[in-house]
MITIKOL-895339 format. One record per residue (C-alpha): x negated, y negated, z; residue in one letter. Coordinates in steps of 0.1 Angstrom, whole numbers, padded with zeros to 4 digits, always signed. Layout:
BEGIN
XYZA;...
This chain:
BEGIN
-0482-0856+0836M;-0453-0880+0822I;-0425-0894+0838H;-0397-0907+0814Q;-0366-0929+0824Y;-0343-0954+0809K;-0336-0987+0825L;-0328-1024+0817G;-0324-1010+0780G;-0359-0997+0776Y;-0369-0961+0772N;-0401-0959+0793V;-0428-0933+0794V;-0453-0935+0820L;-0484-0913+0815D;-0493-0909+0854V;-0529-0901+0852C;-0542-0926+0826S;-0517-0954+0838G;-0503-0960+0804S;-0470-0973+0800V;-0453-0970+0768H;-0417-0984+0754V;-0406-0963+0728V;-0374-0955+0706D;-0349-0928+0712E;-0367-0905+0688V;-0401-0909+0703A;-0386-0906+0738Y;-0373-0872+0728D;-0403-0860+0710I;-0424-0866+0742I;-0400-0851+0764G;-0401-0818+0743L;-0440-0820+0733F;-0454-0798+0760E;-0427-0772+0758H;-0420-0767+0725S;-0438-0760+0689A;-0442-0791+0664R;-0416-0772+0638E;-0391-0767+0664E;-0393-0802+0677I;-0389-0816+0643L;-0360-0792+0637K;-0342-0805+0669Q;-0349-0840+0661M;-0336-0835+0625G;-0305-0822+0638E;-0298-0849+0663K;-0309-0878+0641Y;-0297-0867+0606P;-0297-0902+0594Q;-0337-0905+0599I;-0359-0892+0571D;-0379-0861+0579H;-0411-0878+0570Q;-0406-0906+0594D;-0399-0879+0621L;-0431-0862+0612E;-0448-0896+0614E;-0434-0901+0649C;-0446-0868+0660Y;-0481-0874+0647D;-0481-0908+0664Q;-0475-0889+0698V;-0503-0866+0689V;-0526-0897+0683S;-0517-0910+0718L;-0525-0878+0735K;-0559-0877+0718E;-0566-0909+0728A;-0558-0901+0765G;-0530-0921+0767K;-0504-0896+0768L;-0505-0863+0789F;-0538-0872+0804A;-0555-0847+0827P;-0557-0856+0862D;-0596-0861+0867T;-0592-0876+0904F;-0586-0849+0927R;-0624-0842+0931S;-0630-0879+0938M;-0607-0882+0969A;-0630-0873+0998G;-0657-0887+0980K;-0645-0922+0974L;-0635-0925+1013K;-0670-0911+1021E;-0686-0942+1006K;-0669-0967+1030T;-0672-0946+1061A;-0679-0963+1092G;-0670-1000+1075V;-0640-1018+1090V;-0627-1047+1069K;-0594-1056+1088A;-0579-1056+1125L;-0543-1060+1135C;-0547-1079+1167L;-0517-1073+1190H;-0521-1107+1209V;-0488-1103+1226A;-0473-1070+1235H;-0440-1092+1245T;-0413-1108+1226C;-0386-1138+1230N;-0361-1114+1207L;-0344-1081+1215N;-0341-1065+1183C;-0322-1033+1186A;-0341-1017+1155Y;-0377-1028+1167C;-0403-0999+1162F;-0425-1015+1188A;-0398-1014+1217S;-0390-1052+1217Q;-0430-1057+1215G;-0438-1035+1245K;-0448-1004+1224Y;-0432-0983+1251H;-0458-0996+1275G;-0462-1029+1296D;-0459-1061+1288R;-0490-1078+1283A;-0509-1107+1263V;-0545-1104+1250M;-0574-1125+1266S;-0595-1149+1247F;-0622-1124+1261E;-0608-1094+1245V;-0598-1110+1214G;-0632-1123+1210K;-0650-1090+1215R;-0624-1077+1188A;-0637-1102+1163L;-0674-1093+1172D;-0664-1055+1169F;-0652-1063+1133L;-0683-1082+1122I;-0705-1054+1138E;-0685-1027+1118N;-0679-1046+1084S;-0713-1034+1068G;-0720-1057+1039T;-0684-1068+1035R;-0680-1106+1033R;-0644-1109+1034N;-0627-1098+1067L;-0589-1098+1074E;-0574-1103+1108V;-0536-1102+1113D;-0521-1118+1145F;-0491-1095+1156F;-0468-1087+1183G;-0442-1085+1199G;-0442-1123+1190E;-0480-1136+1189P;-0468-1172+1192L;-0462-1163+1230M;-0500-1164+1232N;-0506-1190+1205F;-0534-1207+1226K;-0555-1178+1226V;-0548-1175+1190V;-0561-1209+1181Q;-0590-1203+1201D;-0597-1169+1185L;-0597-1186+1149V;-0618-1216+1163A;-0644-1189+1174Y;-0643-1170+1141A;-0648-1201+1123R;-0678-1214+1144S;-0698-1181+1136I;-0688-1169+1101E;-0710-1188+1081K;-0740-1177+1103E;-0730-1140+1101R;-0723-1141+1063G;-0686-1134+1067K;-0652-1149+1056N;-0623-1146+1078F;-0587-1144+1064R;-0559-1150+1089F;-0523-1137+1088T;-0495-1147+1113L;-0464-1127+1116T;-0438-1144+1135T;-0398-1146+1141N;-0397-1182+1142G;-0383-1191+1176V;-0416-1210+1189L;-0424-1225+1153V;-0430-1262+1157D;-0450-1288+1139E;-0482-1280+1156D;-0477-1243+1148V;-0468-1252+1110I;-0499-1276+1109E;-0523-1252+1123W;-0511-1222+1102A;-0513-1242+1071N;-0549-1251+1078R;-0561-1216+1091E;-0538-1189+1079C;-0543-1171+1043H;-0507-1160+1048N;-0478-1161+1071V;-0451-1136+1073V;-0414-1150+1084L;-0391-1126+1097S;-0355-1132+1083L;-0331-1106+1076D;-0311-1127+1052G;-0273-1134+1057R;-0265-1150+1090K;-0240-1124+1102E;-0267-1096+1091I;-0294-1113+1108H;-0276-1119+1141D;-0266-1084+1144R;-0300-1072+1154Y;-0322-1102+1160R;-0310-1116+1192V;-0324-1129+1220D;-0321-1113+1257Y;-0290-1132+1263A;-0275-1114+1232G;-0273-1149+1211N;-0285-1146+1174G;-0313-1166+1162S;-0306-1176+1126W;-0295-1210+1134E;-0326-1215+1154K;-0353-1202+1131I;-0339-1209+1093V;-0345-1249+1096P;-0381-1241+1109K;-0388-1214+1082F;-0377-1241+1055Q;-0397-1267+1070N;-0427-1241+1071F;-0424-1230+1037V;-0420-1266+1024E;-0454-1280+1042A;-0471-1247+1027R;-0458-1261+0993E;-0442-1224+0985G;-0473-1207+0988K;-0490-1179+1012G;-0459-1168+1028Y;-0433-1139+1028Y;-0400-1138+1039M;-0399-1102+1056R;-0364-1088+1062G;-0350-1053+1071T;-0322-1038+1057F;-0301-1010+1077T;-0271-0989+1080H;-0253-1025+1083A;-0265-1039+1048N;-0276-1014+1023P;-0260-1041+0999D;-0292-1060+1008F;-0290-1081+0974L;-0268-1103+0992K;-0296-1111+1017D;-0319-1117+0991I;-0296-1141+0974Q;-0289-1158+1007T;-0328-1163+1010M;-0330-1178+0975L;-0303-1200+0983D;-0322-1212+1014L;-0352-1222+0991G;-0374-1191+0996F;-0389-1173+0970N;-0414-1150+0981E;-0393-1121+0996L;-0397-1088+1010S;-0368-1065+1023M;-0380-1032+1040E;-0357-1001+1047P;-0355-0996+1083V;-0375-0966+1098V;-0360-0952+1130C;-0353-0920+1147A;-0326-0898+1134P;-0292-0905+1147G;-0299-0942+1154D;-0272-0964+1144P;-0293-0984+1120S;-0303-0951+1101E;-0297-0953+1065L;-0274-0926+1055T;-0274-0905+1024E;-0243-0927+1009E;-0266-0960+1019D;-0294-0946+0998L;-0274-0943+0966Q;-0260-0978+0973V;-0298-0993+0977V;-0308-0972+0946M;-0282-0995+0926G;-0294-1026+0946Q;-0328-1023+0935Y;-0319-1019+0899E;-0296-1051+0902E;-0324-1069+0919L;-0347-1062+0890A;-0319-1076+0865E;-0316-1107+0889L;-0355-1113+0888M;-0354-1112+0851L;-0324-1135+0849Q;-0341-1162+0874K;-0372-1159+0850D;-0349-1172+0822K;-0335-1198+0844E;-0369-1212+0851G;-0365-1201+0888K;-0388-1170+0893P;-0394-1154+0925F;-0414-1125+0941T;-0403-1094+0954F;-0432-1078+0972Y;-0423-1042+0965H;-0420-1051+0928Y;-0456-1067+0924M;-0473-1044+0901I;-0503-1049+0878D;-0502-1026+0846L;-0536-1038+0832T;-0561-1045+0860G;-0554-1026+0892G;-0554-1015+0920P;-0588-0996+0916C;-0587-0958+0916I;-0602-0958+0951Y;-0571-0976+0966K;-0549-0954+0944R;-0560-0924+0959I;-0571-0933+0993S;-0541-0957+1005G;-0542-0982+1030C;-0572-0971+1052G;-0555-0968+1083S;-0577-0955+1110G;-0610-0960+1090T;-0610-0995+1074E;-0582-1010+1093Y;-0572-1007+1129M;-0550-1021+1155A;-0563-1036+1189V;-0540-1037+1219T;-0540-1063+1243P;-0565-1043+1264W;-0590-1036+1236G;-0578-0998+1227D;-0582-0991+1191L;-0555-0973+1171Y;-0553-0964+1134P;-0524-0990+1129C;-0497-1010+1144H;-0471-0981+1142Q;-0494-0957+1163F;-0500-0981+1192V;-0489-0967+1223G;-0492-0931+1213D;-0523-0922+1233E;-0530-0891+1212K;-0538-0917+1184F;-0561-0939+1207R;-0594-0941+1187L;-0615-0956+1212G;-0620-0992+1223D;-0637-1023+1208I;-0667-1021+1235W;-0675-0984+1227E;-0660-0980+1193G;-0642-0952+1178V;-0649-0923+1203T;-0619-0899+1191N;-0638-0889+1159T;-0613-0858+1154A;-0586-0882+1149I;-0604-0906+1128Q;-0615-0877+1107S;-0580-0866+1104E;-0571-0902+1089F;-0606-0902+1069A;-0590-0871+1050A;-0556-0886+1045C;-0555-0893+1009N;-0528-0885+0983V;-0542-0851+0974Y;-0539-0842+1012A;-0500-0844+1007H;-0490-0809+0994E;-0457-0824+0984E;-0473-0853+0963C;-0492-0831+0938K;-0463-0829+0912D;-0448-0864+0920C;-0451-0888+0889W;-0456-0920+0915A;-0485-0906+0936R;-0512-0929+0920L;-0490-0958+0930Y;-0481-0950+0965C;-0514-0933+0972S;-0496-0907+0994G;-0474-0932+1013G;-0475-0944+1049C;-0492-0922+1072A;-0472-0934+1102A;-0438-0928+1085N;-0448-0893+1074A;-0460-0885+1111Y;-0427-0900+1125H;-0408-0881+1101A;-0427-0846+1102T;-0452-0848+1129G;-0482-0847+1105S;-0500-0880+1089V;-0501-0856+1057T;-0462-0850+1056G;-0439-0870+1037V;-0411-0892+1045Y;-0387-0880+1019E;-0363-0909+1022K;-0391-0934+1018G;-0404-0915+0988C;-0370-0916+0971R;-0369-0954+0975L;-0403-0958+0964F;-0399-0941+0933R;-0369-0962+0925K;-0387-0994+0934R;-0416-0983+0912M;-0393-0975+0881E;-0378-1010+0886C;-0410-1027+0890A;-0423-1013+0858I;-0394-1024+0839M;-0396-1059+0852V;-0431-1060+0841A;-0423-1046+0808I;-0396-1072+0800A;-0420-1100+0811R;-0449-1086+0789A;-0424-1086+0759L;-0412-1119+0768G;-0377-1109+0772E;
């Protein structure tokens, strides 16, 4: 299977199953498009009529080069991965490598688009005790098998509302990791309201990564990210984030924003972040219930598609200016990864990765927390809802019927199970809006990678 598109002045041909990316001229682009559907002489006849200025021998040579690429497995490669999908996950069955610790089911902001119901996850406000968090870390170690590197995300609500417990949990993990043969990598996600010098100093010492929530322009950010008195938070958090990033020397962080119906022109928000001195950026499309005021409309999606293309152009322009920046969704390695396991199996929610509530309950990921039918068990007894875990274990790119003919399937790995469930009622469904946006992002990401590889 191949995917062809034109973007940024390049004619791009992606061979889906080999992962090969080709930049070709117009003639080769057209020949490849006809190759599987027409005979050699018919293709050469059509090319001769369309490109009369090109010598017939050159057309034949171009056609033969396409044949050679096919024979080398770099064009029209067969899909040999389907039979691997279940087997690859079986190899890591029962091994947990990451936990999302919900240390605070409460928040000091009242964001209207919050999927977590302002941090309460449709339940009671609560914070995690040290004892529960300690047991969660022990559970992770006990179920991590031979894995050395383990990941823990401090999440909420707002985790800094329970900062002392967060600090104590990291101290506990550090005290036992060597004797247990493990290495913990911690991430903190924060809205910034409670960030101070102590938080910055601690996070820069202990956290592999920090995720800082900022929606870009002040008027956009303050539209949704308000406190319980209705006051915007932009003025309060931006200087703190600037201090935070400067202290981290511009590494190991992401500015994480959300764009909604209010700002499908999110490139303006990206530019605001750049102007503020932030270079590690992520802007996510809102995922919400149909009819929600923040929902992206069909017209919005068309705007967003154009914004993704303009963002790619901006990234290349900034490269030339010596001011490169990272956009999370455009991070792509065309030569070394990810491995085929991740390409097929996805994020590992419910199997390798789980969320832990303040009470110690286990869920497949943070987006399922509060939905009782997805409760997997708890950190004391382990996974007891094996039926639900089996459903997630079977959730790979080939479990999605709609994915079988999609060129992007080995880049998205079937997409987000939570988004699929909330859109269709099934973790093996597809979130159609999300798929469309993902495909556009991949086209742009590949184009940026091509331009950088060619030094253009």
